[in-house]
TITORMI-293512 format. One record per residue (C-alpha): residue in one letter; chain; x negated, z negated, y. Coordinates in steps of 0.5 Angstrom, whole numbers, plus 500, padded with zeros to 3 digits. Each point is the difference from the previous one (the first is absolute). Example, Ala and Ser with C-alpha at 12.3 -4.5 7.8 and 13.67 -1.06 7.14 Angstrom:
BEGIN
aa ch X Z Y
A A 475 484 491 .
S A 498 502 507 .
This chain:
BEGIN
aa ch X Z Y
M A 884 421 273 .
A A 499 494 504 .
A A 493 499 504 .
G A 496 494 497 .
G A 504 499 494 .
P A 502 503 494 .
E A 500 508 500 .
W A 505 504 497 .
V A 499 508 499 .
V A 506 504 498 .
R A 499 508 500 .
E A 506 504 499 .
D A 500 507 498 .
A A 504 506 496 .
S A 493 503 497 .
I A 500 507 498 .
P A 496 499 494 .
V A 505 494 498 .
L A 506 505 501 .
V A 496 505 496 .
A A 499 496 494 .
L A 507 498 500 .
Y A 502 507 500 .
L A 496 502 494 .
R A 502 493 496 .
Q A 507 503 501 .
A A 498 507 499 .
L A 497 498 493 .
G A 505 495 498 .
I A 495 494 500 .
R A 503 494 500 .
F A 494 495 502 .
P A 501 496 505 .
E A 507 499 496 .
E A 503 496 505 .
L A 499 505 506 .
P A 506 504 501 .
H A 500 508 501 .
L A 499 503 507 .
R A 506 503 504 .
G A 500 508 500 .
A A 493 500 496 .
A A 499 504 494 .
P A 505 500 494 .
T A 499 495 495 .
A A 497 503 494 .
S A 500 497 493 .
D A 494 496 498 .
P A 495 504 497 .
G A 501 498 493 .
E A 507 501 500 .
G A 504 506 497 .
E A 503 503 494 .
S A 497 499 494 .
R A 494 505 499 .
G A 497 497 493 .
A A 495 495 499 .
D A 494 503 503 .
A A 503 502 506 .
D A 503 494 501 .
A A 494 496 499 .
D A 496 505 505 .
A A 506 499 505 .
D A 499 492 500 .
A A 493 501 500 .
L A 501 504 507 .
A A 505 495 503 .
D A 495 494 498 .
A A 494 504 503 .
L A 504 501 507 .
E A 503 493 501 .
R A 493 497 499 .
Q A 497 505 505 .
W A 506 499 504 .
R A 499 493 501 .
T A 493 501 502 .
Y A 502 505 505 .
W A 505 496 503 .
D A 496 494 501 .
M A 494 504 503 .
T A 506 503 505 .
V A 503 493 502 .
E A 494 496 501 .
P A 494 505 499 .
L A 495 495 503 .
A A 502 495 494 .
H A 500 505 495 .
R A 494 505 501 .
S A 498 505 494 .
T A 494 499 497 .
V A 499 508 500 .
P A 500 505 505 .
L A 507 502 502 .
D A 503 508 501 .
L A 505 502 504 .
I A 506 504 497 .
D A 502 507 502 .
G A 506 500 504 .
F A 500 493 502 .
D A 496 501 506 .
T A 496 493 501 .
Y A 505 496 497 .
V A 499 500 492 .
A A 493 498 498 .
L A 499 499 492 .
P A 494 497 497 .
V A 496 506 497 .
E A 500 497 493 .
G A 505 498 496 .
F A 506 503 504 .
D A 501 507 497 .
E A 507 499 498 .
L A 503 497 506 .
A A 496 505 504 .
A A 503 506 496 .
A A 507 496 501 .
V A 500 499 507 .
A A 497 507 502 .
P A 507 504 501 .
H A 503 495 504 .
G A 495 500 506 .
P A 504 504 506 .
A A 506 496 498 .
A A 497 493 500 .
V A 496 501 506 .
A A 506 503 504 .
F A 505 494 498 .
A A 495 495 501 .
K A 498 503 507 .
G A 508 500 502 .
A A 501 493 498 .
A A 494 498 504 .
E A 502 503 506 .
R A 507 497 500 .
Y A 496 493 499 .
Q A 496 501 506 .
E A 506 503 504 .
R A 504 493 498 .
A A 494 496 502 .
K A 499 504 507 .
S A 508 499 501 .
E A 499 492 499 .
A A 494 500 505 .
R A 504 503 505 .
S A 506 495 499 .
G A 495 494 501 .
G A 499 499 493 .
S A 493 500 496 .
T A 497 499 493 .
Y A 497 493 502 .
R A 507 497 502 .
A A 503 502 494 .
Y A 495 496 496 .
A A 499 495 505 .
S A 507 498 499 .
A A 500 499 493 .
I A 493 496 500 .
A A 503 495 505 .
Q A 506 499 496 .
H A 495 499 494 .
E A 496 495 504 .
R A 507 496 502 .
A A 502 500 493 .
A A 493 497 498 .
G A 499 496 505 .
R A 493 503 502 .
R A 496 505 502 .
A A 499 507 496 .
H A 494 501 497 .
S A 496 506 501 .
F A 502 506 496 .
E A 500 507 500 .
L A 506 505 498 .
N A 501 507 499 .
V A 507 503 501 .
Q A 502 507 497 .
V A 507 502 503 .
L A 503 505 495 .
P A 506 504 499 .
F A 502 497 494 .
E A 507 501 497 .
Q A 501 492 499 .
R A 499 495 506 .
G A 495 494 498 .
V A 493 498 501 .
W A 495 501 494 .
W A 493 498 499 .
I A 495 506 499 .
G A 493 497 501 .
A A 497 493 500 .
L A 501 501 508 .
T A 505 505 500 .
V A 508 501 500 .
A A 504 505 501 .
V A 507 500 503 .
T A 506 505 501 .
D A 500 503 507 .
G A 507 498 501 .
L A 499 493 498 .
R A 494 500 505 .
G A 505 502 506 .
D A 505 495 498 .
I A 497 494 504 .
V A 504 494 497 .
A A 499 503 493 .
F A 493 501 501 .
D A 498 493 502 .
A A 504 497 494 .
A A 496 505 495 .
I A 493 500 503 .
A A 501 492 500 .
P A 498 499 493 .
V A 494 505 501 .
I A 497 496 506 .
A A 501 493 496 .
E A 496 503 494 .
L A 494 502 505 .
A A 501 495 506 .
C-alpha cells in the first residue's frame, strides 16, 4: 500500500479453524457452500445426512429434519469461522471437546451440529494443522527466494490500475490458501476469498485468477 494514497490490506493465511470447518463439512456430507470443492486428503466424503435407503415415512421425515437442522446450523458456524468479527453470536460460545480451541458453537440451538461433529475432532485437527504447516513452509520458502505476500498482490493491483486508468480504491481482502481438489478462487465471505494452494503457487495463473477479485474491491 502506498503512503499518502489509497490504502489496501491483504491478509493471507491457511487458517486452522477454517480448515477444520471444511474437513467437518466433508465428513458430514454438507454441501454448503455448494460451489466449494472438497479438500485433498481429508475425510472420505459422506452422503448427505438425509440420504440413504428408504426407512419409512417417519424415519425419512426425521432424517430430512436432521439434514435441514445441520445445514442451517452449519451456515451460521461457517460464517462465524470465516469472518468472526462480522458474525458475532448473540449467546455465549462453548468449545467442543476434541477440537482444542478451534471449534466453538453457540450454547443454544446447535445441539445437532455439536453431536454430529464430536467424533471427528482429532482427525479434523490433525488434518488442519498439517495443511497449515505446509502453507507456512511454502510462505517461508517464498520469502527466502525473495518473494513476498505483498508482491503477489501488488502485481495484480498494478495491473488493475493500468486497466482502470486510476489508482486503486482503499480495500481489505482476506485470502485463505487451501488444499482443494480443484484449482480456483471462490468468495467465502464479504471480504474473504479461498484460493487453491496449487494456484497460489503459480504466479502467472494466480495473477489472472485474482484479478477479478481485485477489480471488484478496488
